VMD Tcl script that builds the backbone (N, CA, C; Angstrom):
set m [mol new atoms 258]
animate dup $m
set s [atomselect $m all]
$s set {name element resname resid chain x y z} {
  {N N UNK 1 A 71.877 70.354 21.776}
  {CA C UNK 1 A 70.573 70.943 21.532}
  {C C UNK 1 A 69.596 70.393 22.550}
  {N N UNK 2 A 68.795 71.281 23.124}
  {CA C UNK 2 A 67.765 70.853 24.064}
  {C C UNK 2 A 66.825 69.882 23.351}
  {N N UNK 3 A 66.365 68.867 24.089}
  {CA C UNK 3 A 65.517 67.835 23.487}
  {C C UNK 3 A 64.301 67.571 24.356}
  {N N UNK 4 A 63.247 67.105 23.734}
  {CA C UNK 4 A 62.054 66.638 24.435}
  {C C UNK 4 A 61.609 65.341 23.775}
  {N N UNK 5 A 60.842 64.553 24.505}
  {CA C UNK 5 A 60.257 63.351 23.917}
  {C C UNK 5 A 58.773 63.609 23.679}
  {N N UNK 6 A 58.134 62.742 22.931}
  {CA C UNK 6 A 56.730 62.939 22.576}
  {C C UNK 6 A 55.855 63.132 23.814}
  {N N UNK 7 A 56.130 62.380 24.881}
  {CA C UNK 7 A 55.301 62.461 26.083}
  {C C UNK 7 A 55.460 63.774 26.842}
  {N N UNK 8 A 56.530 64.526 26.590}
  {CA C UNK 8 A 56.739 65.787 27.310}
  {C C UNK 8 A 56.697 67.002 26.391}
  {N N UNK 9 A 56.559 66.793 25.093}
  {CA C UNK 9 A 56.578 67.904 24.133}
  {C C UNK 9 A 55.444 68.893 24.372}
  {N N UNK 10 A 54.338 68.436 24.930}
  {CA C UNK 10 A 53.215 69.353 25.162}
  {C C UNK 10 A 53.526 70.396 26.232}
  {N N UNK 11 A 54.613 70.214 26.975}
  {CA C UNK 11 A 55.020 71.213 27.971}
  {C C UNK 11 A 55.818 72.356 27.353}
  {N N UNK 12 A 56.220 72.209 26.095}
  {CA C UNK 12 A 56.991 73.239 25.410}
  {C C UNK 12 A 56.043 73.991 24.478}
  {N N UNK 13 A 56.043 75.302 24.606}
  {CA C UNK 13 A 55.117 76.120 23.830}
  {C C UNK 13 A 55.919 77.072 22.964}
  {N N UNK 14 A 55.590 77.124 21.681}
  {CA C UNK 14 A 56.226 78.090 20.787}
  {C C UNK 14 A 55.517 79.427 20.947}
  {N N UNK 15 A 56.325 80.493 21.034}
  {CA C UNK 15 A 55.745 81.823 21.183}
  {C C UNK 15 A 56.349 82.765 20.155}
  {N N UNK 16 A 55.697 83.871 19.971}
  {CA C UNK 16 A 56.230 84.944 19.138}
  {C C UNK 16 A 56.312 86.172 20.030}
  {N N UNK 17 A 57.508 86.458 20.575}
  {CA C UNK 17 A 57.623 87.631 21.453}
  {C C UNK 17 A 57.165 88.884 20.725}
  {N N UNK 18 A 56.372 89.694 21.407}
  {CA C UNK 18 A 55.811 90.861 20.748}
  {C C UNK 18 A 56.318 92.185 21.306}
  {N N UNK 19 A 56.763 92.195 22.553}
  {CA C UNK 19 A 57.272 93.456 23.087}
  {C C UNK 19 A 58.795 93.462 22.993}
  {N N UNK 20 A 59.347 94.623 22.790}
  {CA C UNK 20 A 60.776 94.754 22.551}
  {C C UNK 20 A 61.614 94.081 23.622}
  {N N UNK 21 A 61.246 94.223 24.888}
  {CA C UNK 21 A 62.007 93.623 25.978}
  {C C UNK 21 A 62.115 92.113 25.799}
  {N N UNK 22 A 61.016 91.468 25.446}
  {CA C UNK 22 A 61.028 90.019 25.257}
  {C C UNK 22 A 61.859 89.621 24.034}
  {N N UNK 23 A 61.757 90.351 22.955}
  {CA C UNK 23 A 62.530 90.046 21.745}
  {C C UNK 23 A 64.020 90.134 22.043}
  {N N UNK 24 A 64.427 91.165 22.780}
  {CA C UNK 24 A 65.845 91.335 23.098}
  {C C UNK 24 A 66.378 90.184 23.932}
  {N N UNK 25 A 65.583 89.658 24.857}
  {CA C UNK 25 A 66.036 88.530 25.675}
  {C C UNK 25 A 66.400 87.334 24.804}
  {N N UNK 26 A 65.704 87.149 23.709}
  {CA C UNK 26 A 65.935 85.999 22.841}
  {C C UNK 26 A 67.070 86.248 21.850}
  {N N UNK 27 A 67.268 87.460 21.411}
  {CA C UNK 27 A 68.253 87.741 20.362}
  {C C UNK 27 A 69.620 88.146 20.895}
  {N N UNK 28 A 69.664 88.719 22.069}
  {CA C UNK 28 A 70.905 89.244 22.616}
  {C C UNK 28 A 71.799 88.104 23.097}
  {N N UNK 29 A 73.111 88.269 23.017}
  {CA C UNK 29 A 74.045 87.308 23.596}
  {C C UNK 29 A 74.688 87.956 24.811}
  {N N UNK 30 A 74.859 87.163 25.855}
  {CA C UNK 30 A 75.336 87.643 27.142}
  {C C UNK 30 A 76.715 87.073 27.430}
  {N N UNK 31 A 77.578 87.908 27.978}
  {CA C UNK 31 A 78.948 87.502 28.253}
  {C C UNK 31 A 79.129 86.915 29.641}
  {N N UNK 32 A 80.334 86.491 29.906}
  {CA C UNK 32 A 80.719 85.915 31.189}
  {C C UNK 32 A 80.410 86.908 32.303}
  {N N UNK 33 A 79.763 86.427 33.353}
  {CA C UNK 33 A 79.486 87.248 34.516}
  {C C UNK 33 A 78.305 88.191 34.396}
  {N N UNK 34 A 77.669 88.252 33.224}
  {CA C UNK 34 A 76.496 89.115 33.059}
  {C C UNK 34 A 75.329 88.547 33.865}
  {N N UNK 35 A 74.407 89.396 34.251}
  {CA C UNK 35 A 73.215 88.949 34.970}
  {C C UNK 35 A 72.278 88.217 34.009}
  {N N UNK 36 A 71.746 87.100 34.464}
  {CA C UNK 36 A 70.808 86.313 33.656}
  {C C UNK 36 A 69.471 87.052 33.609}
  {N N UNK 37 A 68.962 87.395 32.401}
  {CA C UNK 37 A 67.733 88.187 32.296}
  {C C UNK 37 A 66.445 87.399 32.497}
  {N N UNK 38 A 66.486 86.092 32.227}
  {CA C UNK 38 A 65.295 85.248 32.350}
  {C C UNK 38 A 65.740 83.827 32.644}
  {N N UNK 39 A 65.040 83.141 33.527}
  {CA C UNK 39 A 65.379 81.755 33.820}
  {C C UNK 39 A 65.180 80.909 32.573}
  {N N UNK 40 A 66.110 79.992 32.321}
  {CA C UNK 40 A 65.958 79.134 31.168}
  {C C UNK 40 A 67.216 78.386 30.795}
  {N N UNK 41 A 67.213 77.883 29.565}
  {CA C UNK 41 A 68.351 77.172 28.994}
  {C C UNK 41 A 69.045 78.115 28.031}
  {N N UNK 42 A 70.342 78.233 28.174}
  {CA C UNK 42 A 71.154 79.110 27.342}
  {C C UNK 42 A 72.188 78.272 26.597}
  {N N UNK 43 A 72.440 78.628 25.342}
  {CA C UNK 43 A 73.430 77.932 24.501}
  {C C UNK 43 A 74.621 78.851 24.298}
  {N N UNK 44 A 75.816 78.283 24.421}
  {CA C UNK 44 A 77.033 79.036 24.123}
  {C C UNK 44 A 77.128 79.174 22.609}
  {N N UNK 45 A 77.208 80.406 22.131}
  {CA C UNK 45 A 77.259 80.637 20.690}
  {C C UNK 45 A 78.594 80.209 20.097}
  {N N UNK 46 A 79.596 80.006 20.937}
  {CA C UNK 46 A 80.915 79.602 20.456}
  {C C UNK 46 A 81.078 78.110 20.263}
  {N N UNK 47 A 80.427 77.301 21.136}
  {CA C UNK 47 A 80.650 75.850 21.061}
  {C C UNK 47 A 79.375 75.013 21.070}
  {N N UNK 48 A 78.237 75.617 21.421}
  {CA C UNK 48 A 76.983 74.882 21.417}
  {C C UNK 48 A 76.616 74.226 22.731}
  {N N UNK 49 A 77.491 74.265 23.744}
  {CA C UNK 49 A 77.137 73.715 25.045}
  {C C UNK 49 A 75.943 74.478 25.605}
  {N N UNK 50 A 75.169 73.816 26.448}
  {CA C UNK 50 A 73.992 74.435 27.039}
  {C C UNK 50 A 74.094 74.414 28.558}
  {N N UNK 51 A 73.519 75.434 29.178}
  {CA C UNK 51 A 73.459 75.517 30.629}
  {C C UNK 51 A 72.055 75.946 31.023}
  {N N UNK 52 A 71.682 75.675 32.252}
  {CA C UNK 52 A 70.456 76.235 32.800}
  {C C UNK 52 A 70.860 77.319 33.785}
  {N N UNK 53 A 70.140 78.408 33.766}
  {CA C UNK 53 A 70.451 79.533 34.644}
  {C C UNK 53 A 69.167 80.164 35.147}
  {N N UNK 54 A 69.236 80.707 36.355}
  {CA C UNK 54 A 68.092 81.364 36.971}
  {C C UNK 54 A 68.202 82.875 36.853}
  {N N UNK 55 A 67.070 83.514 36.637}
  {CA C UNK 55 A 67.012 84.973 36.520}
  {C C UNK 55 A 67.698 85.617 37.725}
  {N N UNK 56 A 68.543 86.592 37.425}
  {CA C UNK 56 A 69.234 87.324 38.471}
  {C C UNK 56 A 70.589 86.749 38.853}
  {N N UNK 57 A 70.826 85.458 38.556}
  {CA C UNK 57 A 72.153 84.879 38.791}
  {C C UNK 57 A 73.114 85.445 37.752}
  {N N UNK 58 A 74.368 85.082 37.851}
  {CA C UNK 58 A 75.355 85.507 36.856}
  {C C UNK 58 A 75.735 84.310 35.990}
  {N N UNK 59 A 76.068 84.593 34.717}
  {CA C UNK 59 A 76.536 83.527 33.841}
  {C C UNK 59 A 77.887 83.032 34.341}
  {N N UNK 60 A 78.229 81.769 34.042}
  {CA C UNK 60 A 79.455 81.173 34.579}
  {C C UNK 60 A 80.711 81.982 34.254}
  {N N UNK 61 A 81.671 81.996 35.204}
  {CA C UNK 61 A 82.943 82.673 34.945}
  {C C UNK 61 A 83.784 81.886 33.945}
  {N N UNK 62 A 84.808 82.516 33.424}
  {CA C UNK 62 A 85.673 81.922 32.400}
  {C C UNK 62 A 86.231 80.562 32.837}
  {N N UNK 63 A 86.579 80.410 34.112}
  {CA C UNK 63 A 87.178 79.147 34.549}
  {C C UNK 63 A 86.173 78.003 34.631}
  {N N UNK 64 A 84.878 78.272 34.482}
  {CA C UNK 64 A 83.854 77.228 34.500}
  {C C UNK 64 A 83.454 76.765 33.113}
  {N N UNK 65 A 83.714 77.586 32.111}
  {CA C UNK 65 A 83.387 77.223 30.724}
  {C C UNK 65 A 84.474 77.789 29.825}
  {N N UNK 66 A 85.238 76.897 29.228}
  {CA C UNK 66 A 86.351 77.329 28.384}
  {C C UNK 66 A 86.283 76.623 27.035}
  {N N UNK 67 A 86.842 77.275 26.031}
  {CA C UNK 67 A 86.937 76.694 24.697}
  {C C UNK 67 A 88.378 76.273 24.430}
  {N N UNK 68 A 88.547 75.225 23.635}
  {CA C UNK 68 A 89.890 74.787 23.247}
  {C C UNK 68 A 90.611 75.912 22.510}
  {N N UNK 69 A 89.877 76.625 21.687}
  {CA C UNK 69 A 90.427 77.782 20.966}
  {C C UNK 69 A 90.049 79.026 21.762}
  {N N UNK 70 A 91.007 79.619 22.458}
  {CA C UNK 70 A 90.716 80.747 23.338}
  {C C UNK 70 A 90.267 82.009 22.595}
  {N N UNK 71 A 90.401 82.018 21.269}
  {CA C UNK 71 A 89.947 83.195 20.516}
  {C C UNK 71 A 88.434 83.163 20.258}
  {N N UNK 72 A 87.795 82.023 20.549}
  {CA C UNK 72 A 86.340 81.910 20.398}
  {C C UNK 72 A 85.695 82.425 21.681}
  {N N UNK 73 A 84.886 83.488 21.592}
  {CA C UNK 73 A 84.305 84.055 22.808}
  {C C UNK 73 A 83.239 83.155 23.431}
  {N N UNK 74 A 83.136 83.237 24.752}
  {CA C UNK 74 A 82.075 82.552 25.478}
  {C C UNK 74 A 80.921 83.545 25.606}
  {N N UNK 75 A 79.822 83.247 24.909}
  {CA C UNK 75 A 78.644 84.102 24.937}
  {C C UNK 75 A 77.414 83.212 24.996}
  {N N UNK 76 A 76.428 83.635 25.755}
  {CA C UNK 76 A 75.236 82.823 26.000}
  {C C UNK 76 A 73.999 83.451 25.375}
  {N N UNK 77 A 73.174 82.594 24.738}
  {CA C UNK 77 A 71.924 83.049 24.122}
  {C C UNK 77 A 70.780 82.184 24.626}
  {N N UNK 78 A 69.687 82.831 25.007}
  {CA C UNK 78 A 68.505 82.131 25.498}
  {C C UNK 78 A 67.911 81.269 24.385}
  {N N UNK 79 A 67.676 79.979 24.678}
  {CA C UNK 79 A 67.026 79.117 23.687}
  {C C UNK 79 A 65.711 78.528 24.217}
  {N N UNK 80 A 65.578 78.412 25.535}
  {CA C UNK 80 A 64.336 77.933 26.131}
  {C C UNK 80 A 64.096 78.734 27.408}
  {N N UNK 81 A 63.000 79.454 27.463}
  {CA C UNK 81 A 62.661 80.217 28.661}
  {C C UNK 81 A 61.818 79.301 29.552}
  {N N UNK 82 A 62.147 79.251 30.837}
  {CA C UNK 82 A 61.413 78.378 31.752}
  {C C UNK 82 A 60.485 79.195 32.631}
  {N N UNK 83 A 59.410 78.561 33.049}
  {CA C UNK 83 A 58.431 79.198 33.922}
  {C C UNK 83 A 58.858 78.958 35.353}
  {N N UNK 84 A 59.139 80.023 36.067}
  {CA C UNK 84 A 59.514 79.909 37.477}
  {C C UNK 84 A 58.706 80.903 38.298}
  {N N UNK 85 A 58.564 80.612 39.557}
  {CA C UNK 85 A 57.890 81.534 40.462}
  {C C UNK 85 A 58.929 82.116 41.397}
  {N N UNK 86 A 58.735 83.359 41.753}
  {CA C UNK 86 A 59.672 83.934 42.713}
  {C C UNK 86 A 60.159 85.280 42.336}
}
mol reanalyze $m
mol bondsrecalc $m
mol representation Tube
mol addrep $m
């Protein structure tokens, strides 16, 4: 789970996405090789591991993230959106 300390917690802002596009970015799960919709921290829904990814990049291929139980799918869900320029 992503963590912050008291001295850096003020950099994290809770939001309530209001437009459909933003809501979908948070609720949708993305598969291996899919394009990253927003820069941020993503959690694997199968095992809980977290990665950071940049908008427009692709999520890691199967050989970069594997589960001990191959029947558990590798899927990524946005948990922290980061502010980037570019």
